N, C-alpha and C positions, 0 to 999 in steps of 0.2 A: 270312609273319606271325608265326611263332614267333620268327624272329630279330629282328623289330621289338619284340616283347613283351619279349624278353630285353634287348634295348638299352635299352628305356624302364625296366625294372627296375634295370638297371645304373646309368644316370644318376641315378635316384631314390635309390639307395643311396650313390652317390658324392656327391651333393649334400646328403644328410641331415647330416653332421657339421657342415658350414658353416652351415646353418640353426639347427642346435642350439647352435653356438658363438655365433652372432649374437644369439639370442634371450635375453631375460632380463638386459640389462645396465642399470645404473643409476649415476649419478654426481650429485654436488652442483654446481650452477652457481655463478655468481658471488655471493659473500657481500658484502652491504652493511650496515653501512659497513665491517665488519672483524670479525676473530675476537675483538677485545677491545672490549667496549663498556661504557658507563656505565649505571647504573640510569636507566630511563625512555627509553632509546634504541631505537628500533624497528629490529630485525634482519630482513633478508629474503634469500631465495634461491630458485630454482626447480630442481626436479629434472629432470635429462636422462636419459631412459629410452629403450631400444630393445628391440624384440622382445616388446612387451607388447600385448595386446588388452584395451582398457578397463581399464587398470590401476587398482589401489586402493593407498592409502598408509596406513601406520601408523608411528608415532613413539614411541620410548622414549628418555627422558632418564636418564643416570646419576645425575643430582642430583635427589634427592627432592623431589617438588612442583614441578618445573620444567616443561618442555615436554610437551605431550601431543598427541593426535590432532587436537584442535581447532585447532592452529596450522598445519596443512597442508590445502589444499583437494583437490578431486577431480582438479584439473589438475597438482598437484605443486608449488603455489606455497606457500612457507613464510613465515610472518610471525610475529614474536613481539616483545613489549615487556616486558623484565625489569622486576621491581620490586625493593624493597629486600630481599625475602626470597630473591632469586635470586642475590645476591652469591655468587661462587664459580666453579668450573670445571664446565662442562657438556660432556658428550660425548653428542651427539645421534645416534641410529641411526635411519635411515629405511629400511623394508622395502617393496618394491613387489611386488605379486602381480596375477594375473589369473585368470580363470575356466579358462583352459587348463592351469593348474598351473604357469606360469613364476613365478619368483621371484629377487629380487636385492636386495641391501642396500648402502647407502653411509652414511658417518658424517661429521659435522662438529663439531670442537671449538669452543666459545664460552666466553670467560671474561668474567664480568660483575663490574664493579668499581664501588666507590663513587666518585661524581663528585669529582674533585680537581684542584687548580691547583698549579703549581711555578714556580719561578724558575731560570733558568740564564743562564750567560754574563755574569755580573757583571763589569764593566769599568770602571775599572782594578782595582777591588777594593772591600773594605768600608771602606776609609779612603781619603778623597780630599781634596785640598786645594781650597778655594773657589776658583771660576774656571776649574775643570777639569771637563769633562763626565763623567758617569756614565751607564752604560746597562746594560740587561739584558733579557731576553726571558721573557715569561710564556706558559706553555703549560698546557692543561687537557685532562682526560681524562674522559670519561662526560658531556660536555655537548652540547646541540644548539644550535649557533650562539650561543656564549657572549658577554656583554658584560662588560667590565672596568671597575673604577673603583679609585681609590687614595686613601689617607689616610695623613697623617703626624702622628705624636704630637708633634712639635716645635712649640712655639708660634711663631707668626708665619713658618712655613716658606714657602719659595717654590715648593713642590710643589704642582701643581695638576692638575685632570683632563686638561688638554691634554698633559701629560708622558707619559700612557699611551694609546697608540693603540688602535683597535679591534681591531688584529691581535695586540695584546699586546706591543708593542715600547715599551720605557720609555727615555726619555732626559731628562736634567736637568743644568743647569749651576748648581751651588750658588752663591749670593751671600755677601758677607761676613757678612750678618746670619743666615746658615744655620750658622755656625760651631757645632759641638756634635754631640750624638748624636741620630741620626733613626732611629725605628722605623717603617718603612713597612709598611702592611698593604694587600694587593691583594685585591679581591673579584671573584669570577666568578659569573655568574648566566645563566640562559637561560629561555626561555618556558615550559619544563615545570616551572619551580619549583626547578630544582637550584641549589645554592649551596655555595660552598667558599672558603676564605680561606688566604692564605700571607703570611708576614712576612719582611721583609728589613731588617737593621739596616745603617745606613751612617753613618760618622762623618766629619763635615766638619771639617777642621782649617785654621787660618790659617797664614800664613807664619811660621815659628819667629822669635819676638822676645822680648827681655827689657827690662824697664823697672824702674828703681831708684826706690823711693819713700821719702820721708822724710829724705833726706840734706841736712844743712845745708851751706851754702857755707863756713862756717868754724866753728871750735870751739876753746876755749881748752884748754891742756895741763892735764890733770887731770880734765877733765869727760869724760863718757861719750858716745861717738858710737854712734848706732844708726840703721840704715836696713834696708829689706827690699827684695826683688825680686819681680816677678810675671811671668808669662810667657803667651805664647799659642802654640798650634801644638805644644805638648809633651805628653807622657804621662808623669806622675810624674817630672818633671826633677829631676836632681842638681846642686846649685848649688857653685861654687868662687869664692873671692875671693882675689885676689893684690894686695898693696900695691906699686906700681911705684916708690915713693919710695926704696926700698932696692935697691942693686945686689948687695948680700951678704946676709948673714944680718940679718934684722930684729930690732930691739930691742923691738918690740911685736907682740903677738899678735892676730890677728882671730879672735874667736870666732864660729862659724857654728852657727846653731840652725835647721836647715831652710832657709828662705830668709830668715833675719833675721841681720843683722850686729851684733855689739856690740864696742866697742873704746874703750879709755881711753888716749889718747896721754899720753906723758911729755914732759919738757922737751926731750929730744933729738929729739923728733918735730916740733918747730916747723919749719914749712914748708908747701909745697903737696904734698899726696899725691894720686895718681891711683890709684883702685881698679878693677882690672879684674874685673868680675863676669860670670861665664859659667854657662851651663846646658846640659846634655845629658841625652839619655834613650836607653833601650834600643833605640828605633826609629832611631836614628842622627840624629835632629835636634839641632842645636846653634846657639847664638846667644851673643853677648856684647856687653857695652857697658862704658863707663867713666864714673866720676863722680869729680869733684875736690873735695876738702876742704881748706881751708887751716887748719892748726893754728897758733894764735897764743899769744903770752905771755899769760897771764890778768892782769887788772887786780887789784891788791890791794884787798881789801874792808875798809874801816875799820869796826870795830865800837865803838860808844860805850861808854866805861868811866866809872867814877866820876871826878869832876874831880880833877885832880892837886893835891897840897898842896904850895905852894912854901914852902920853908924858907929863911929869911933866911941870908945868907952866913956872919954870925957864928955862926949855930946849925947850920951844915953838919956833918953827922956825919962823923967820922974816915973816911978812905979805906979803912981795914981793917975797918970796920963791915960786918956782913952786908948783902947787897943784899936789898931787899924787892920781891917781885913782887905784882901785883894778884891777890889770891886769887879774886876774882869774874870774872876775865878768861876769856873763852870763845874759842878759837881757831876761826874759821869760814871764813877764806879760804885760798886755794892761795897757798903762799908758796914762791919758789925764788930762785935766784941773780939778783939784779938788783931783787928786791922791796924796798920801803922803807915806813916808816910806823910807826904805833903797834904793829900786829900783829908786825912784825919785832923791835921794841924788847922787847915782852913775851915773845917767843920767846927771844931772846937772854938776857934775865933768868932764864927758867927753865932754860935750859941752862947758865948760869953756876952757879945754885943747885945743879943736879943734878951739877955738876962736869965738864961736857963742853966748856965754853967757858972759856978762860983770859984773855979780854980783856974790856974794858968794853962795855956795850951801846951801839951806835951808831945802831941803827934802819935800817941797811942790811944786806941779806943778801949776803955776799961768800963767798969760798972758805973762809974759816975757820968761818963759820956753816955751811956746807954740810957740812963734815967733822964738826962737833959734832952736826948732825942726823943724819949716817949712824951716828955712835957711838951716839946714843940710839935710833935704829931697830934697831941691832944688839942692844942691851941688851933691846929689847922683842920680839925675834924677828920684825921687820918687814924687808921687803925694803929694802936699803940704797940707796935711789934718790937721797938728798940733798935731796929737796924735801918740802914738807909737803902731803900729800895727805889723802884721807879717813881712812886707817888711822893715819897719824901724828897727825892732829888728834884722833881719838878717845883716843889713848894720852896725848897732852898734856893733854887735858881731864879726865882721871881724878884 
């Protein structure tokens, strides 16, 4: 009997540590929906305990005003729906005790965030050419079964509700009419009243092209040629213009002001000119086009003057008498080699009076008249081009 009692005591003492070790354990079960939740999203988990008799639970939250004992029931089931004031990090400690003095604790970290929506995976990028598909994904945090909608600030946009699926997948193939800057706004909502937006800018560009506007098919030498260029599919393009009429150094200069060309051809420019107009930008876009303009010899313009006085032959003044010019004559026409008429006669008379022409006035603009005009232009500080243009006319009319 004594041996049996000793054996029982020995077994009792041997088993005591294992009972003590097994009693009083606690752990947090599966957390739903996760450790990061949005405002208004219900959080649940159940305590897993062992070695307790009729356990009771108490809760302490590191976040002031957060979770309390009311969020866990007698069976260890935890339920909590955070509100706007709970945004932040919560460390929730659950202590389990019973009437036998057993005690154990477990903790769970939960982060409460403001509901938000974001865009990721934009492809091929924020700049896309019309006719090429663009796509991205919309993701949200802090929503319960969100629904999505989309809006585009671009007038007449082809973006529509069907371009954004219920799962947040956006796909759109812009049309020609969509060329320009688009500011897309994505809206996320749920049945709990949560709401958030996110924006994405997309620029739709056209195929790089350049068009010349306002170029005439022909123009007379001495007149000013102007035209401009417009582009599509470029961002801040830089323009260049080359006159293909010349194989070497050009005798005329094309003045470029932004996208506008201004050029005054001279007599030597008579012929067909092909202008190569090019545009390029920092994004690598480039395009070019050509425009043809024919420079022709201008027609002489005859300006009415006072009737000429016919002097009878018997009364003709001696040949050595001073030549008289029409004091009221105003030069208004472009004159160059080959020109003829009253305007040329008056020009020659004036050049004779000024001492630049040593022959009689013939009414025909030849090489001698050209040299006389150059001498006159030199005396006035003008470019010695040998024809009568706007500057020379102004000097003659003084």
